N, C-alpha and C positions, 0 to 999 in steps of 0.2 A: 463531447463532454456533457454529462448530464447536468452539472451544476457548478457554479463558480463560488458559491458561498456555502457555509455549512448548512445541512438540512435541518429542519425542525424534527429531528429524529429522536426517538425515545431514549437512546443512550445518553444524549446530551441533556434532555429536558426533564424527563419523568423518572428515570431510574438511576439510582446510584450504581457506579461500576461495581460489579461483583469481583472482577479480576482486572489487574493491570500489569503490564510488562513494558518496560522502556529501557533502551540501551543504545549507546553509540557504537558505530562500527566503522572500521577503516574504509575509505572510499576505494576499495579494490575488489576485484572479482571474488577473492576469498572472503572479504567482509560481507558481500552480498549473499554468498552461499551460506555463511554462518547465520545471517539474519533469517533466511528462509528456513533453515533447520530449527532454529530456536522458536520461530513462530509455530511451526508444526508441533514441536515438543510441548510448548506452553498450552496450546489448544488441547492436546491430548491430556495434559495434567488437569485442565479445567473441565474435562468431561466430554470433549469433542474428539472421538477416537481418530487415530491416524487415517484409517480407511473410511471415515465418515465424510459425507458430502461437504459439510461446513469446513472441516479441517482441510480437505483437499482444495476447496475453492479459495479459502483465505491464504493458504500456502502458495498457490499459483499466483495470486495477486501480490503477495509479499515478494515473491521471486521477481516479478516484473517490475514493481516499483523500486525495489532495491537495486536491481540491475540498471534501471534508468537513472537512479541517483548516482551510481558509479560512472556510468557511461556519459550521461548528459549534464549532470549537476555537479560534477566533481570540480572542486577548487583545490589546488595544491596545498597540502598540509591541513585540510579540513576533513572531518569525518561526516558521515550522514547519521541521522538519528531515526530510530524506529520506535513507535509506540503502538501497543496493542491493548485495546480496552474491550472487555467482555461483560455482558449483562445477561440476564435471562432472555432478553429479546434478540440478541445478536452480538456482532463483533464489529468494531471500528478499527481500522489499521491506518496509521499515519506514518509517512516517510518524509523527512525533511532534509533539505540540502541548503547550501549557502549561495547557490547561483541564482541570481534574480532575472537575468536577461533571457533565459531559456525556459519558457513555460510549455508544459506538455499539451499537445493536441493530437487526438487520434486522427489518422488519415486512412481512408480506405485504400486497400491495396489496388494498384493499377497494373502495371507491367510486372510479371513475376521476376524479371531480371532487374527491376529497379531497386533502389535503396529500400531496405526493410525498416527504416526508421519510422516510428509511429504505429507499427502494426501491433506491438505489444499492448498498447493502450486500447486497441480494439478488443483484445482479450479481457482487459480490466472492465471495459464498458459492457461486455457481454456477461461477465461473471458477477459483478458487483450489483447490489440493489441500488446503489447511488455512489457517486464519486465526484471529486472536484479538486480544486486548487485554492489554497489560501495564501495570501502574502505573509511573510515572516521577515523579521529584521535580524540578520540579513537572510535573504533567500526566500524559500517557499516551502509549503507543506502540501504534499499530494496525499489525499485521503480516500479511503474506500470503505463502504459499510456493507455488511452482509447480514441479513436477518436470519435468525434461527429457523430451521425448517426449509432452508434454501436447497 
């Protein structure tokens, strides 16, 4: 994991968000798929085309973090929340769930036949310019940022 606290990143400090999208999704595979599709759609509306590098990168990250919220952060009867913030400088994606005892950690793949848990966060680590986990009451927020021109 690159960071455990929010970065001093220009989206938070220097630039007002030009765009923002936030929505709750059911903690189901269907909810995770819908979250991924809506992220891609919103980015396209904001001027980052579907086949552009930033859209593809953020959509892949959204797919992984949403799937993790469903698979590892699910609490019966609770939804997960996704927030997407865009500025001229880039995009920040946040996915929150209500499970506090399971914090994400990327683990390098060892044996190909071993459990695949943690491999998706290696993808997030490789694609995001920064990412981390913030505590939330209840639960946690896993975030990733991608700078324009990525």
